[in-house]
C-alpha positions as CSV (number, residue, x, y, z in Angstrom):
1,X,77.7,-7.9,143.9
2,X,76.7,-5.1,146.2
3,X,73.1,-5.5,147.3
4,X,70.6,-2.8,146.4
5,X,69.4,-0.5,149.1
6,X,65.8,-1.3,149.9
7,X,63.6,1.7,150.5
8,X,60.4,1.3,152.6
9,X,57.0,2.9,152.3
10,X,57.0,3.7,156.1
11,X,60.2,5.7,156.1
12,X,59.6,7.2,152.7
13,X,56.3,8.6,154.1
14,X,58.3,10.2,156.9
15,X,60.7,11.7,154.5
16,X,57.9,13.1,152.2
17,X,55.9,14.4,155.2
18,X,58.9,16.0,157.0
19,X,59.0,19.8,156.7
20,X,61.5,22.3,158.0
21,X,59.3,25.4,158.0
22,X,62.4,27.7,158.0
23,X,63.5,26.5,154.6
24,X,62.0,28.1,151.4
25,X,63.6,26.3,148.5
26,X,60.4,24.5,147.6
27,X,58.6,27.9,147.5
28,X,61.1,29.9,145.4
29,X,61.9,27.0,143.0
30,X,58.7,24.9,143.1
31,X,59.0,21.2,142.3
32,X,57.8,20.0,138.9
33,X,57.6,16.2,138.3
34,X,59.5,14.7,135.3
35,X,59.0,11.1,134.0
36,X,62.6,10.4,133.5
37,X,65.9,11.5,135.0
38,X,67.0,12.9,131.6
39,X,64.3,15.3,130.5
40,X,63.7,18.2,128.2
41,X,62.2,21.6,128.9
42,X,61.2,24.3,126.5
43,X,62.8,27.8,126.4
44,X,60.5,30.3,124.6
45,X,61.8,33.5,123.0
46,X,60.1,35.9,125.4
47,X,59.7,38.5,122.7
48,X,57.3,36.2,120.9
49,X,54.8,36.5,123.8
50,X,54.6,40.2,123.1
51,X,54.4,40.2,119.3
52,X,50.8,40.6,118.1
53,X,50.0,38.4,115.1
54,X,47.2,39.0,112.6
55,X,44.2,37.6,114.4
56,X,41.7,38.3,111.6
57,X,39.6,35.2,111.0
58,X,38.7,34.9,107.3
59,X,35.0,34.2,106.5
60,X,35.8,31.1,104.5
61,X,39.2,30.1,105.9
62,X,41.2,29.4,109.0
63,X,43.0,31.8,111.4
64,X,46.7,32.2,111.4
65,X,48.8,29.6,113.2
66,X,51.0,30.8,116.1
67,X,54.4,29.2,116.3
68,X,56.4,30.3,119.3
69,X,59.5,28.6,118.0
70,X,60.7,27.4,121.5
71,X,63.8,25.3,121.7
72,X,64.2,22.1,123.6
73,X,66.9,22.1,126.3
74,X,68.0,18.8,127.7
75,X,68.9,18.4,131.4
76,X,69.1,15.7,134.0
77,X,68.1,15.4,137.6
78,X,70.9,14.8,140.1
79,X,70.7,12.3,143.0
80,X,71.2,13.7,146.5
81,X,71.1,11.7,149.8
82,X,72.6,10.9,153.1
83,X,73.1,7.9,155.4
84,X,72.9,7.7,159.2
85,X,74.0,4.4,160.8
86,X,72.2,3.6,164.1
87,X,73.7,0.8,166.2
88,X,71.4,-2.1,167.1
89,X,72.6,-1.6,170.7
90,X,71.2,1.9,170.7
91,X,68.0,0.7,169.3
92,X,67.7,-2.1,171.9
93,X,68.4,0.3,174.8
94,X,66.1,3.1,173.6
95,X,63.1,3.9,175.8
96,X,60.0,1.9,174.9
97,X,58.1,3.4,172.0
98,X,61.1,5.2,170.6
99,X,61.6,5.0,166.9
100,X,65.3,5.8,166.3
101,X,65.1,4.8,162.7
102,X,62.2,7.2,162.1
103,X,64.1,10.0,163.9
104,X,67.1,9.2,161.8
105,X,65.1,9.6,158.6
106,X,63.9,13.0,159.8
107,X,67.5,14.0,160.7
108,X,69.1,13.1,157.3
109,X,66.0,14.4,155.4
110,X,66.5,17.8,157.1
111,X,70.2,17.9,156.1
112,X,69.4,16.9,152.5
113,X,66.8,19.7,152.5
114,X,69.4,22.2,154.0
115,X,71.8,21.3,151.1
116,X,69.0,22.0,148.7
117,X,68.4,25.4,150.4
118,X,72.0,26.3,149.9
119,X,71.8,25.4,146.2
120,X,68.6,27.4,145.7
121,X,70.1,30.5,147.5
122,X,73.3,30.3,145.4
123,X,71.2,30.2,142.2
124,X,68.7,33.0,143.1
125,X,71.4,35.3,144.5
126,X,73.7,34.8,141.5
127,X,73.8,37.6,138.9
128,X,74.4,35.1,136.1
129,X,70.8,33.8,136.7
130,X,69.4,37.1,135.4
131,X,69.6,39.0,132.2
132,X,72.5,41.5,132.0
133,X,70.2,44.5,132.4
134,X,68.2,43.0,135.3
135,X,70.7,43.4,138.2
136,X,71.6,46.3,140.4
137,X,74.2,46.6,143.2
138,X,73.3,49.1,145.9
139,X,76.0,51.1,147.5
140,X,76.5,53.8,150.2
141,X,73.4,55.8,151.1
142,X,71.2,53.8,148.8
143,X,71.4,50.7,151.0
144,X,68.2,50.0,153.0
145,X,69.9,50.2,156.4
146,X,70.7,53.9,155.9
147,X,67.3,55.0,157.3
148,X,68.0,58.7,156.8
149,X,68.9,58.7,153.1
150,X,67.7,55.6,151.3
151,X,64.3,55.0,149.8
152,X,63.6,51.2,149.6
153,X,60.1,51.5,148.1
154,X,61.4,53.6,145.2
155,X,64.2,51.2,144.4
156,X,61.9,48.2,144.6
157,X,59.2,49.7,142.5
158,X,61.7,50.6,139.8
159,X,63.2,47.1,139.9
160,X,59.7,45.5,139.7
161,X,58.8,47.6,136.7
162,X,61.9,46.7,134.7
163,X,61.4,43.0,133.6
164,X,59.1,42.3,130.6
165,X,56.8,40.4,133.0
166,X,56.4,42.1,136.4
167,X,57.7,39.9,139.2
168,X,55.1,38.6,141.7
169,X,57.5,37.2,144.2
170,X,60.2,38.6,146.5
171,X,62.9,36.4,148.0
172,X,64.9,38.0,150.8
173,X,67.1,36.9,153.7
174,X,65.9,37.5,157.3
175,X,68.4,40.1,158.2
176,X,67.7,42.2,155.1
177,X,63.9,41.8,155.5
178,X,64.1,43.0,159.2
179,X,66.0,46.2,158.0
180,X,63.4,46.7,155.3
181,X,60.5,46.2,157.6
182,X,61.8,48.7,160.1
183,X,62.7,51.4,157.6
184,X,60.9,54.6,158.5
185,X,59.6,55.1,154.9
186,X,58.3,51.6,154.7
187,X,56.7,51.7,158.2
188,X,55.1,55.0,157.3
189,X,53.6,53.6,154.1
190,X,52.5,50.4,155.7
191,X,51.1,51.7,159.0
192,X,50.0,55.2,158.0
193,X,52.1,56.8,160.8
194,X,55.0,59.1,161.0
195,X,57.5,56.2,160.5
196,X,59.4,57.0,163.7
197,X,58.9,53.6,165.1
198,X,57.2,50.3,164.5
199,X,57.6,47.5,161.9
200,X,55.8,46.6,158.7
201,X,54.4,43.1,158.2
202,X,55.2,40.9,155.2
203,X,51.5,41.2,154.2
204,X,51.5,45.0,154.1
205,X,54.7,45.2,152.2
206,X,53.4,42.7,149.7
207,X,50.2,44.7,149.3
208,X,52.1,48.0,148.8
209,X,54.4,46.5,146.2
210,X,51.6,44.4,144.6
211,X,53.3,41.1,145.2
212,X,51.7,37.7,145.6
213,X,54.5,36.3,147.8
214,X,57.4,37.5,150.0
215,X,59.6,34.5,151.0
216,X,62.0,35.2,153.9
217,X,65.0,32.9,154.2
218,X,65.6,31.9,157.8
219,X,68.2,29.1,157.3
220,X,71.6,28.9,158.9
221,X,74.7,27.0,157.7
222,X,77.8,25.9,159.6
223,X,80.7,26.8,157.2
224,X,83.5,25.3,159.5
225,X,85.2,22.0,158.6
226,X,84.1,19.0,160.5
227,X,85.6,18.9,164.0
228,X,86.3,22.6,164.2
229,X,84.4,25.3,166.1
230,X,81.2,26.1,164.4
231,X,81.1,29.2,162.1
232,X,77.4,30.0,161.5
233,X,76.4,31.9,158.4
234,X,73.0,32.8,157.0
235,X,72.0,30.7,153.9
236,X,70.3,33.8,152.4
237,X,72.5,36.8,152.4
238,X,72.0,40.5,151.8
239,X,70.4,40.4,148.4
240,X,66.8,40.5,147.1
241,X,65.5,38.4,144.3
242,X,62.4,39.6,142.5
243,X,60.9,36.9,140.2
244,X,57.8,36.0,138.3
245,X,56.6,32.6,139.4
246,X,53.9,30.7,137.5
247,X,52.4,27.9,139.6
248,X,50.9,26.3,136.5
249,X,54.2,26.2,134.6
250,X,55.9,22.9,133.9
251,X,58.7,21.7,131.6
252,X,56.5,22.1,128.4
253,X,54.3,25.1,129.1
254,X,54.2,28.4,130.9
255,X,56.7,31.2,131.5
256,X,58.2,31.2,134.9
257,X,61.6,32.3,136.3
258,X,62.6,28.9,137.6
259,X,61.5,25.6,139.0
260,X,62.9,22.3,140.3
261,X,62.6,19.2,138.2
262,X,61.9,16.2,140.4
263,X,62.2,12.6,139.3
264,X,60.1,10.2,141.4
265,X,59.6,11.1,145.1
266,X,61.8,11.5,148.1
267,X,62.8,8.0,149.3
268,X,63.9,6.6,152.6
269,X,64.6,3.3,154.3
270,X,66.5,1.5,157.0
271,X,68.7,-1.5,156.1
272,X,70.8,-3.8,158.3
273,X,74.6,-3.4,157.9
274,X,77.6,-5.0,159.5
275,X,78.8,-2.0,161.5
276,X,79.6,-2.2,165.2
277,X,79.9,-5.3,167.4
278,X,76.2,-6.2,167.1
279,X,75.4,-4.6,163.7
280,X,73.5,-1.4,162.8
281,X,70.6,-0.1,160.8
282,X,71.7,2.2,158.0
283,X,69.1,4.9,157.6
284,X,69.0,6.7,154.2
285,X,67.0,9.6,152.8
286,X,67.4,10.6,149.1
287,X,65.9,12.4,146.2
288,X,66.6,13.2,142.5
289,X,66.2,16.8,141.6
290,X,67.6,19.6,139.4
291,X,67.1,23.3,140.2
292,X,66.8,25.4,137.0
293,X,66.5,29.0,135.9
294,X,64.4,28.9,132.7
295,X,63.4,32.6,132.1
296,X,66.1,35.1,133.1
297,X,64.1,38.0,131.7
298,X,61.3,37.8,134.3
299,X,63.5,38.4,137.3
300,X,65.5,41.2,138.8
301,X,68.3,40.9,141.4
302,X,69.2,43.7,143.9
303,X,72.5,42.9,145.6
304,X,74.0,44.3,148.9
305,X,70.8,45.9,149.9
306,X,72.2,46.3,153.5
307,X,75.7,46.8,154.7
């Protein structure tokens, strides 16, 4: 019988506390706890939220009952994790005060988080995550890096005004954001100058577009096979996702574009294994999550915003 891996509070605390500030998956698809790996969430017919019922309260009666008629959708969190064996010889020969196991937890936690970042980007920058009328591919002179002909603010305002609930969040890759922030029309609107030079800040662009958040994806990914020369690619490409995020939403209440169901917490530990001449400590970091899009109608996707 294979022994169960033992997680430890010490290393679990490291995994929970560890943050890669360049990753935004936890911001664009916030974590929502679930009590079991298999769980249900409610999908509401969005039109019901805009249908006004008879609210007259009879003098000797009760008011009408509102039934939103939501449907239960069953899903399940998926286990993700990585191991990192550290030889006991390396541990014994490390400088005094070193904590190779702790560093190993940080290393594998970062890789697990990067994999989650890739999943989040693939979900948000996928046209299938949006209603059919809520996507627009930019071409030619409409793209934001055509500083002479394009009008990013006009495109963004029209996209923001299209969903039934106006998005409050922009998710954009670093390269696309840099082009947007240096666009003369954006610089002129943000800084009140001629727009010939300068750069607009995230805060000013958010204020102009009446957004609560602008999340800029900074992550990089090596797409080459193991052992081959690295081929670096940005995790977040040349698209812009505009979504309505509700920080109070969970699996049972609240309209929000998407969230991440999380079962339990991140876990980590270091267990002895028979690897190497003098054995090793196998460091593991793991979590059980499921990224979900739950309200396609409150998002809009702009693709290929730069060349």
